C-alpha positions in Angstrom: -52.2 -17.3 -17.4 -53.0 -17.3 -13.7 -54.8 -14.4 -12.0 -52.4 -12.5 -9.8 -55.3 -11.7 -7.5 -56.3 -15.4 -6.9 -55.4 -16.8 -3.6 -56.4 -19.7 -1.5 -58.8 -18.5 1.2 -59.5 -20.7 4.2 -63.2 -20.6 5.0 -63.0 -22.0 8.5 -60.4 -22.6 11.2 -58.6 -26.0 11.2 -60.3 -28.6 13.3 -57.3 -29.7 15.3 -55.3 -26.4 15.3 -51.9 -25.9 13.8 -50.6 -26.8 10.3 -47.8 -29.1 11.2 -47.3 -32.7 10.2 -50.1 -34.1 12.3 -52.7 -32.0 10.4 -51.4 -33.4 7.1 -52.4 -36.9 8.1 -55.8 -36.5 9.6 -58.6 -38.9 8.8 -61.2 -36.8 7.1 -64.9 -37.6 6.9 -66.5 -35.8 4.0 -70.3 -35.9 3.9 -71.7 -35.1 0.4 -75.3 -34.5 -0.5 -76.1 -37.0 -3.2 -79.0 -36.8 -5.7 -79.4 -37.5 -9.4 -82.4 -35.8 -11.0 -82.3 -38.4 -13.7 -83.2 -41.0 -11.0 -86.2 -39.3 -9.1 -87.1 -42.6 -7.4 -83.9 -42.3 -5.3 -84.4 -39.6 -2.7 -81.6 -37.1 -1.7 -79.2 -38.6 0.8 -76.0 -37.7 2.6 -73.0 -40.0 1.9 -69.8 -39.9 4.0 -66.4 -40.7 2.5 -63.4 -41.4 4.7 -60.2 -40.0 3.4 -56.6 -39.5 4.6 -55.5 -35.9 4.4 -52.4 -35.1 2.5 -50.1 -32.1 2.9 -51.4 -29.1 0.9 -54.6 -30.9 -0.1 -57.4 -28.8 -1.6 -61.0 -29.9 -1.6 -60.7 -30.3 -5.4 -57.8 -32.9 -4.9 -59.8 -34.6 -2.2 -62.9 -35.0 -4.4 -60.8 -36.3 -7.3 -59.3 -38.9 -5.0 -62.7 -40.0 -3.8 -63.9 -40.3 -7.4 -60.8 -42.2 -8.5 -60.5 -44.6 -5.6 -63.9 -44.9 -3.9 -66.9 -43.8 -6.0 -66.7 -43.0 -9.7 -70.3 -42.0 -9.7 -69.7 -38.9 -7.7 -70.5 -35.8 -9.8 -68.8 -32.4 -9.5 -67.3 -29.9 -11.9 -63.8 -28.6 -12.5 -61.8 -27.1 -15.3 -58.9 -24.8 -14.4 -58.1 -25.9 -10.8 -56.8 -22.3 -10.2 -59.9 -20.3 -9.2 -60.3 -18.8 -12.6 -63.1 -20.7 -14.3 -65.5 -20.8 -11.4 -66.7 -24.3 -12.3 -66.1 -26.0 -8.9 -68.3 -23.7 -6.8 -70.2 -25.6 -4.2 -71.5 -25.1 -0.6 -68.8 -26.1 1.9 -70.0 -26.2 5.5 -72.9 -23.9 4.5 -70.8 -21.4 2.7 -70.7 -21.0 -1.2 -67.1 -21.0 -2.4 -64.6 -22.7 -4.8 -63.4 -26.2 -4.0 -60.1 -25.7 -5.8 -59.2 -22.7 -3.6 -60.2 -24.3 -0.3 -57.5 -26.2 1.7 -58.9 -29.2 3.7 -56.6 -28.2 6.6 -58.8 -25.0 6.9 -61.8 -27.2 7.7 -62.5 -29.6 10.6 -61.9 -33.3 10.2 -65.6 -33.7 9.4 -67.4 -31.4 7.0 -70.3 -31.3 4.6 -70.6 -30.5 0.9 -73.7 -29.6 -1.1 -74.5 -28.2 -4.5 -75.1 -24.5 -5.0 -78.8 -23.7 -4.5 -80.9 -21.7 -7.0 -79.3 -23.2 -10.1 -80.5 -26.2 -12.1 -79.1 -29.4 -10.5 -77.2 -31.7 -12.8 -76.3 -34.2 -10.1 -74.7 -34.3 -6.7 -72.4 -31.3 -6.5 -72.8 -30.3 -10.2 -75.1 -27.5 -11.2 -75.8 -25.7 -14.5 -74.6 -22.2 -13.8 -73.9 -21.6 -17.5 -77.5 -21.8 -18.5 -78.5 -19.1 -16.0 -75.4 -16.9 -16.7 -76.2 -17.0 -20.4 -79.8 -15.9 -19.9 -78.7 -13.1 -17.6 -76.1 -11.9 -20.1 -78.6 -11.9 -22.9 -81.2 -10.0 -20.8 -78.6 -7.3 -19.8 -76.8 -7.2 -23.1 -73.6 -8.2 -21.3 -71.2 -7.3 -24.1 -69.6 -4.2 -25.5 -72.1 -2.1 -27.5 -69.7 -0.3 -29.8 -70.4 3.3 -30.7 -69.2 2.6 -34.2 -71.5 0.0 -36.0 -68.6 -1.2 -38.1 -65.3 -0.5 -36.4 -62.1 -0.9 -38.3 -60.4 -3.9 -36.7 -57.1 -3.1 -38.3 -56.9 0.3 -36.5 -54.8 0.6 -33.4 -56.6 0.1 -30.1 -58.2 3.1 -28.5 -56.1 4.5 -25.7 -57.6 4.4 -22.2 -56.6 6.1 -19.0 -54.6 3.6 -16.9 -56.6 4.3 -13.8 -59.8 3.7 -15.6 -58.4 0.5 -17.2 -57.6 -0.8 -13.7 -61.1 -0.1 -12.5 -62.6 -2.0 -15.4 -60.2 -4.9 -14.9 -61.1 -5.1 -11.3 -64.8 -5.8 -12.2 -63.7 -8.0 -15.1 -62.2 -10.5 -12.7 -65.6 -12.0 -12.0 -65.5 -15.7 -13.0 -69.3 -16.2 -12.9 -69.0 -19.0 -10.3 -72.5 -18.3 -9.0 -71.5 -18.0 -5.3 -73.0 -14.6 -5.0 -76.3 -15.7 -6.5 -76.4 -18.8 -4.3 -75.9 -16.7 -1.2 -78.4 -14.0 -2.2 -81.7 -13.7 -0.3 -83.4 -11.8 -3.1 -82.6 -14.6 -5.6 -84.4 -17.0 -3.4 -87.6 -14.9 -3.6 -87.3 -13.6 -7.2 -86.3 -16.2 -9.8 -85.7 -13.4 -12.4 -83.4 -11.4 -10.2 -80.1 -10.6 -12.1 -78.0 -11.0 -9.0 -74.8 -9.3 -8.0 -73.0 -10.9 -10.9 -75.4 -9.2 -13.4 -75.2 -5.8 -11.6 -71.4 -6.1 -11.5 -71.5 -6.6 -15.3 -73.6 -3.5 -15.8 -71.2 -1.6 -13.6 -68.3 -2.8 -15.7 -69.8 -1.6 -19.0 -70.9 1.7 -17.5 -67.3 2.5 -16.9 -66.2 1.5 -20.4 -65.9 4.6 -22.7 -66.2 2.4 -25.7 -69.8 1.4 -24.8 -72.5 3.4 -26.5 -75.2 2.8 -23.9 -76.5 5.5 -21.5 -77.9 5.3 -18.0 -81.3 5.5 -19.5 -80.6 2.3 -21.5 -79.4 0.5 -18.3 -82.5 1.7 -16.4 -84.6 -0.1 -18.9 -83.1 -3.5 -18.0 -82.2 -3.1 -14.3 -84.5 -0.3 -13.0 -87.0 -2.6 -11.3 -87.2 -5.2 -8.4 -85.7 -7.9 -10.6 -82.7 -5.6 -11.1 -80.9 -3.1 -8.8 -84.0 -2.2 -6.7 -84.5 -5.8 -5.6 -81.3 -5.9 -3.7 -81.9 -6.0 0.0 -78.3 -5.0 0.8 -77.7 -8.1 3.0 -74.1 -8.1 1.8 -74.0 -11.9 1.4 -72.7 -11.6 -2.2 -69.9 -9.4 -1.0 -69.0 -11.8 1.8 -68.8 -15.0 -0.3 -67.2 -13.7 -3.5 -64.0 -15.8 -4.0 -62.4 -13.0 -6.0 -63.1 -10.3 -3.3 -64.9 -8.1 -5.8 -66.4 -4.9 -4.4 -69.9 -6.1 -5.2 -71.8 -4.2 -2.5 -70.0 -1.0 -3.4 -70.9 -1.3 -7.1 -74.5 -2.2 -6.4 -74.9 0.8 -4.2 -73.3 3.1 -6.8 -75.5 1.8 -9.7 -78.6 2.0 -7.5 -77.9 5.7 -6.7 -77.6 6.4 -10.5 -80.8 4.5 -11.3 -82.7 6.2 -8.4 -81.8 9.6 -9.8 -83.2 8.6 -13.2 -86.4 7.3 -11.6 -87.0 10.6 -9.9 -86.2 12.7 -12.9 
C-alpha cells in the first residue's frame, strides 16, 4: 500500500525552464561516480551517459534505461519505486535524496550522481545502509519493549488515543534511507553517532504507551556525544529528509529531556 504522504519533490529547478513538450525531449548527460571496491586497482572515475529524456521520467527510470541499453555493469539499488523502501537513496547534484522520487525535468540537462557517503560502498551508487541500520537498531533496542513479558496475542489490541496514534505514525514513516546520516556533519566526525534516524526511533518509542522503558533507560543509550548530545543542530537531516519528518524538532525535544536527567 502506498504512503499517502509520499510525493515527488523536485530538488532543483529545471535547466531549460518550463515543463512543456520541449523539456520532455532534452538530451541529458548524466555523470556517475563509478568505483567497485572489489577492483581496487581501478581508481574512482566519473562516467557520463547520454540519454534522451522522456515525459515524466524519474531518475530511477533513467538509471534503469542506462543499465538496460548502455551499461549493464552500473550498480544501484531499488525495490519499491515509490519512495517507501528507501533503497535508491543517492547524492544527486550534491544533495542526498531518493532517485525514484526525483523527476529528471527538475534537474538541469547535465547533472551528477554519487553514492551516499558514510556507509559501506558496495559499488557505484550502491551502499550497504542495512548493515549500519541494523547495528544502530540493536544498540538502541529499536523495537517495542513490552510491559508484559508474555502478552496474550489473542487478546484485542490495546486502545490508543487517536491523536497519539497519529504522532507515532508520523515518526514511523521513516524509511531508513540514510539521507539524514549522509548529510550529517556529526556523522562525518563520529563513526558511532546514531544519527537523526536513530534519535527519531527513540522519539517514536518514547511516545508509545506500550513500551516499558523510561527516560533513564534511554539516557543510558543516547545520553552522550555519540547520541543526542553529539548533534550540532545544523539541520541538514531535517532539510534532506525525503519524507519531511520533523527530525530537528524531535531531536531538540529528546535532548531537552536527556539534559534534565543529566542535571538531576
